[in-house]
C-alpha positions in Angstrom: 17.9 -9.7 -7.2 19.2 -7.7 -4.1 17.0 -5.9 -1.7 18.7 -2.5 -2.8 18.3 -3.3 -6.5 14.6 -4.4 -6.2 13.8 -1.5 -4.3 15.1 1.0 -6.9 13.4 -1.4 -9.4 10.0 -0.5 -7.6 10.7 2.8 -6.9 11.4 3.9 -10.9 8.3 1.5 -12.0 6.3 3.6 -9.8 7.5 7.1 -11.7 6.9 5.6 -14.8 3.6 4.6 -14.0 3.1 7.6 -12.4 3.6 9.6 -15.3 2.1 7.3 -18.0 -1.6 8.7 -18.0 -0.5 11.9 -18.3 2.0 11.8 -21.3 0.0 10.3 -23.7 -3.7 10.2 -24.7 -4.5 6.5 -25.0 -6.0 4.6 -22.1 -3.3 2.2 -20.6 -1.1 3.5 -23.2 -3.0 0.8 -25.3 -6.5 1.2 -26.1 -7.5 4.4 -28.6 -10.0 6.9 -27.4 -12.9 8.7 -28.7 -11.7 11.9 -27.3 -9.2 13.9 -28.6 -7.9 14.5 -25.0 -8.4 12.6 -22.0 -10.6 13.9 -19.4 -8.8 14.7 -16.2 -11.1 11.8 -14.1 -9.8 9.1 -16.6 -6.5 10.2 -16.1 -6.7 10.0 -12.1 -8.7 6.6 -12.2 -5.6 5.4 -14.6 -3.1 6.8 -12.0 -4.9 4.7 -9.5 -4.9 1.2 -11.5 -1.2 2.2 -12.5 -0.6 2.3 -8.1 -2.2 -0.8 -8.1 0.5 -2.4 -10.8 3.2 -1.0 -8.8 2.2 -2.1 -5.8 1.8 -5.4 -6.8 5.3 -5.4 -8.5 6.7 -4.6 -5.4 4.8 -7.4 -3.2 6.0 -9.7 -6.0 9.9 -8.6 -5.3 9.8 -8.6 -1.5 7.9 -11.9 -1.8 11.1 -13.1 -3.9 12.7 -12.2 -1.6 11.8 -14.0 1.9 8.4 -13.3 3.8 6.3 -10.2 3.0 5.1 -8.2 5.7 1.5 -7.0 6.4 1.2 -3.6 6.0 -1.2 -1.2 7.6 -3.4 1.6 6.2 -0.8 3.8 7.1 1.9 2.5 4.4 -0.9 2.7 1.6 -1.5 6.2 2.3 2.2 7.0 2.3 2.6 5.2 -0.8 -0.4 7.1 -2.4 1.0 10.7 -1.7 4.2 9.1 -3.0 2.5 8.3 -6.3 0.5 12.1 -6.7 4.4 13.3 -6.0 5.9 10.9 -8.8 2.7 12.1 -11.1 3.8 16.0 -10.9 6.1 16.0 -13.9 3.6 14.5 -15.8 0.6 16.7 -14.8 3.0 19.8 -15.5 3.3 19.0 -18.6 0.0 18.3 -19.5 -1.5 21.1 -17.6 0.7 23.6 -16.9 2.6 23.9 -19.9 1.6 26.0 -22.9 1.5 24.0 -25.7 1.8 25.1 -29.4 -1.5 24.6 -31.6 -0.3 23.5 -35.1 
């Protein structure tokens, strides 16, 4: 995998992972819950876990291309903010768009 393709893969994976907690009512898109709608705190915990998954995938891609570079707190702060920005479409769909009730 080229470095460009690896970078785009990680960005698209982060985009999908960021919206996954907001587009379904299951925990990690697999486990059913007792609530009709997931509470916001659970969605944020799930978002953090998907952030870790996307970060590990990014580290794996970087390590497969060569040496993985050590990262400081600035890297994690920027990628966490990027994950929040990526989550905005799902958050908007879940909380700001009025859905019809049957």
